[in-house]
N, C-alpha and C positions, 0 to 999 in steps of 0.2 A: 558308780564312783567306787574307788578303792580306798580301803582303810589301811593306814600305816601306823605301826606302833614303834615308838622310839624311846630310848632311855636318854634323858638329858639331865643336866644339873638343875638344882632348884632355882637358880637365878634365871636360867633359860626358860624353865617351865613357867615362871612368873611372867616373863616377857611374852611368852606365847599366849598365856591366859589373857593378858591385857590387849593383845592384838588378834585374838582368835578369829574374829569375823573377817580379817584381812589376810589370814595365814596363806590361803592358796595363792593370792596375788603376790605376797612377799616371797614365797618360794619360787614362783614363776619368774619374778624379776631377778632373783638371785641366780637362777639357772641360766638366764639369758645374759647376765653380766659377767659370768665367769670368764676369766682370762684364758686364752688358748695356750698360754705358755706357763711353765712352772714358775712359782714365785721366786725361786733362786735366780732365774734369768734377770728379772727386774731388779732384784736385790744386788746382783753383781754390777749392773750398769749404774744404778743409783748410788751405790757405795763408791764407785769410781768417781762419779761426778760430784758427789758430796764432799770429796776430799780436795776439791778445787785443783784439778790437775793443771800442770803447766801446758803450754801449747805443744811442747815436745812430747809430753806424756799423752796428750790427747791424740797426737798423730800416731803414736805407737799402740793405742788402744785397739784391742781385738777381742772377739768372742773367745770363750774358753774352748778347750779341745772338745769337751762334751757338747757344747752348743754347735760348734762347727760340724761335728759328726752328725748331729741331728738334722741340721740344715741340709747337709749333703744327702742324707737319707730321704728327706722330704723332696728335694730337687729331683732326685732319681725317680722317685715315685710319681712326681708331677710329669716328668718327661715320658714315663711309661703310661701316663694317664690312669694311674691307679690310686690316687689320693682319696681318702674318705673326706667327708665334709669337715670333720673335726681337724684332720691333718691339713686341709686346704686353709682353714682359718689360722692354724698354727703357722704355716708357711707365710701367709699374708702378714701376720704380726711380726715375724722375724724380718720380713722385707721392709715393713714400716719402720722398725727400729733401726735397721741398717741404713735406711734413707736418712733418718734423723742424725745418725752418727756421721754419715758422709757430709751432711750439711754443716755440722759442727767442725769437722776437719777442714772443710773448704773455707770457713771463716777464719780458721787459725793459720792456714797456709800462707797468706800474704805477710804475716808477721815473722815467718820463719825463713822466707826467701828474701835475701838482701842482695 
């Protein structure tokens, strides 16, 4: 077993002390639940949706230039069969989000076509 030394705030140290017997389990769960995408990707999408976009705004919604570039890089690596496991999870998450956005746009489309 490996010993790790960390500097944490007093509040976190208190929480760790209270759950010391479960700490390896808590860390393992946290590592397995980490999102494959940066938080700003989710923040961008949630901020857009939280502002109650019109159907027209929803149809115009697209990823940021940075997100598009990253997806293109991942797709190219995928085609070259050179994705790491982490990158594969990242690409899958981008694809899942894209599918949800397409479904939202599909629901809005009948209201825009007259």
